[in-house]
N, C-alpha and C positions, 0 to 999 in steps of 0.2 A: 555442284548440283546435288540436290538432296535425293536420296533414293526413296523408293516407295516405302521400305521398311522404316527408314528414319522419319518419314512424314507421319506414319501411323503410330510409332512408338513415342515420339517427342511429346504430344499432348498428354499421353498417359503418364509419362514421367512427371510432367508439369503438374498434372492433377494429383499425383501421389505426393509431391512435395507440398502442395497446397494443403492437402488433408493432414499431413504429418505436422506442418507448422501450426495449423489451427488446433489440432489435438493437443500439442504442447502448450499452446496458449490457454486452452480451456482447463487443462490440468493445473497449470500454474495459477490460474484465476481461482480455482477451487481451494488450493492450498492457501492462497492469499486471504481468502474469506475466513477460513478456519483459524489460521494463525492470527489474523487481525482481531478475531473475536476475543482473544485472550489479552490483548494489549492493555486495555484500561484496567482490568482486574489485577493483573500482575504488577503493572506500573503503580497503581494506587496502593497496593500492599507494601511494596518496598520503598515507595516514595515517602512514606511516613518517617523513614530514618535518614534518607539521603536528600541533599539539596538538589535543585534542578541541574546545576553544573556537575555535581557528582553523578547524577543519573545519566547525564550525557556521556561522561567518561566511561562509566560501567557498560552502558548499552553499546557504545561504539567499540569499546575494547573487546567485548564478547563477540560482536559482529565481525571484527577484524580477525580474531583468533579462529572462529569457526570457518571463516572464508579461507584462511591460509591452510588450515588442516584439511579442508575439503578439496581444495584445488591445487595446493602445493605452492611453496614460495617461488621456486624456480620457474614453473610455467607462467605464473602471474607476472613475474619480473620480465620474462621474455616477451609476453604480450604487451606489457607497458612500454618496453624498449622499441618494439616494432610498430607501435601505434603512430598514426600520422600526427605530426606536430600541430596541425590545424585544429585537432580535437582537444588539445590541452586546455585551452581557455574555457570552452564550454564544460569540460569535465571538472575543472577546479571550481567553476561557478556553481554547477549543480551540486558538487560536494559541499560547498560552503552553505548553500541555501538549505539543502536537505539534511546535511550533517551537523550544522551548528544552529542556524536561525530557527528552523522548524522544530527540532527537538527541545531547545531551551524554552521556547514559547509553549510547547506542548506540555512539558513537565511542570512549568510554572502554573499553567491553567489547571492541570490535573490535581495539583495540591490545593487549589482554591475553589474547586467546584466539585459537584457530585459525579459519580461514574455515569449516571444516566445522561446528564448534560454533556459529559465528555463524548459519549457515543453519539448523542444527538447533533451537537454542533460540529463534531468531526465529519459528519456527512456533508458539510458545506464544501469540503474539498471536491466533491463530485461536481458541484455547480461551477466552481472556479476552473476545474479541468475542462469542462465542456466549453466554457467561455474562451479560455486560452487556446483550446484545440481548434475552435472555429476561426478565431481572429489571428492567431499566430501560425498554426500549422495548416490552416485552411482546410480542415476536415469538414465534410458535409454531414449534417444530421438528418436522418430519415424521419418520416412522420411517426414511426413507432418510437423513436428516441424521444420526441417531444411529448407524445401521449404518456409513455412510460415515465418520463421525467416528472410530468405533472402529477401522476399518481403517487410516485415516490415522495414528492414534495408534500403532498396531502398527508401521507403517513407521518412525515417528520413534524408537520404542523399539529397533527392529532396528538402526538406525544408531547410536544412543547406546550400545548394549551390544555393538557390533562383531559383529553376527550372533550374539548371545547367547554369545559366547566370552570376554567380559570384563565386569567390573563397571563401573558408572557412576562416572566421575571428573570432578568439576567443577573447571574452572580458575577463576582469580581474576576473569576477565572475564565468565564465564557468568552470574553473578548480575546484572551490569549490563545484559546483553542481555535478561534476563527482566524486569527492572524497566522497561527501555525499552519492551518489548512491552506491559506493563500501561499505560504512559502513552499509547502509540499507540491501544490499544483504548479507553481512556477518552475520548480526543479523538475517535476515530471514532464512538463512541456518542453523544457530544454533537452531532456534526454530523448523524448520522442522525436524532436526535430533534428538534433545534431548528432546524437550518440547511439542511434539504432544499430549501427554496425559493430559496436563494442560489446564484448561478452559481459553479462551482468556482474561477474565477479570483479572485473576491472573497475566498474563504477562503484561497487560496494567498498572495495579496498581504498580507493581514492577518497571516497566520502569519509570513511573511518579515520584515515590518516590525517585528513584535514581537520576533523573534529578533535582528535587527540593532540595535534599540534596547537590548536587553539586553547585547549585545556591547560597544557603545560606552560604556555606563554602567559596565561591569566592567573595561574596558581599562586605566584608570589604575592599577588595583590588581594588574595582572599583571606578573610580573618579566621574563618573556621576551616581547618585543614581536612582533606579527604581522609587521612589516617585516623583522625579523631572520630569521624563518622563511622569508619569501619570498625573501630574498637567498640562502638556502641551498637553495632548491628546484631539483632537477635539471631541465634543459631537456627531457630526453627524456620527462618525465612530464606535459608540457603536454597531450598528447592525452588521457591518462587523466583529467586534471583537467577538461577541457572535456566529455569524454564523461560523466564522473560528474555534472557540473552539469546537462547537458541530458537524458541518458537516465535515469540513476539517480535524479535528483532531480525534474526538471520533469515528464517523462513519467510517472514512477511516481506522484507525488503527484496530478497532474491526472487521470490515468486512474483512480486509486483513488477520488477524490471523485466522478467521473462514474459509476463502477461502483456505489457504495453509494447513489447517487441514483436509479438505475434498477433495481437488483436488491436482494433481501433481504441484510441484513448477514451472515446465516449462510451464504448461498451464496458471497458474496465472500470471507469468511474461510476457508471450507473449500477453495475452489479456489485460494486464494493459496498453498496448500501445494505447488503445482506448481513454485514457485520453488526448492524443494529440489533437484529434478532439474535444472532449468535453471541454477541457481547452480553445481551440481557440474560440469555439462558446460562452462559458461563458464569456470570456474576451471581446468578441465583443458586447454581449448584456448587460453585467453588467458594464464594464469599457469603452465601446465605442471604443475599439481598432479596427483598420482596419485589416481584414483578406485578405491577398494577394492571388493571383491566385495560386502561387506555394505552399502556405500553404494548400489551399483546395485540390490541387492535391496530395500533400504528405499525407494528412489525408485520402484521398480516397484509396491510395495505402496501407497505414497501415491497414485500415479496411479490405481491400481485403486479406491481408496477414493473419490477425486474423481469417478470415473465412476459409481460406485454412488450417490453422493449427488445427482448431477445427472441420472440416468436418467429419473426421474419428471418433472422440470422440462422436460427436452428433449422428452419425448413430448408433454407438454401444449402446448408452444410449437409443435411440429410440427403437432399437430391444429388449432390456431388458424390457422396459416398455410394449411393445406389448406382449411379452411372459408372463409377470406378469398378464396382463389383460386377456389373453386367459386362463391362469391357474385358474382364478376365475370365468369364465363365460362359461365353457364347460358344 
């Protein structure tokens, strides 16, 4: 039988856990947006020297090293050993899709298209995540999601059509970027459906190990060796390489998995469109690229759409926080 104290305290504790989980999710989402804004610029810069397969090896190696240094080899090994065997297949499947197929297609497209198109068509991952979230995970979309999604799509179209002054022209790498987004959306859906109970570092390490195994198995059949590319790598790009490994890879992937663990996939996918504006600004200040007026307009529309889609969620969270504060100060 529950006591009166337990009945009164239990909802408060449940409310506290809910607010804490949501707070972690929002912080992770913010980090994901900031780190994702550097992805195209750093990748474009060092991709001029390395092949897509070498970029895969470098990015996943950096991701693995940072994960092991951050969380420790022994704790990660213990969590892997204590993991349920039923999660092994979806874990390896997600690692193969997000660690091999997606990055290879992404790096191939990045070398063959512009940074603007990379940011633009990279936002198609949001659409595929929404579709897979509805039909596979059976997550429901609110009216605010649909309205905000349409506004965001309008912003993407505005950039694609140069402010509706030109037709849509696809470059050779654009299709690779879109296919990579499909792969990332499939992997994210598998994680959201089957692997929500796993810590993000376990998913990251498995993904990196899968990618590195693929690289070493394929290396004997590659004509241009990785060592030859390293010998030609400019010294002045070492900062870009390290920044890409830690910020664009480790922080992006880790915060992404944390975000989809604590927030709905539709929310994460829609707000990830803010990297369009962040990526354009970072490319402008870091690479010196010119930001056209239609890109600024498109970014503003995308941000407005993100605000619309999250207005209802922010109001609900604010109400829960106020109820929690009142419960502790009456």
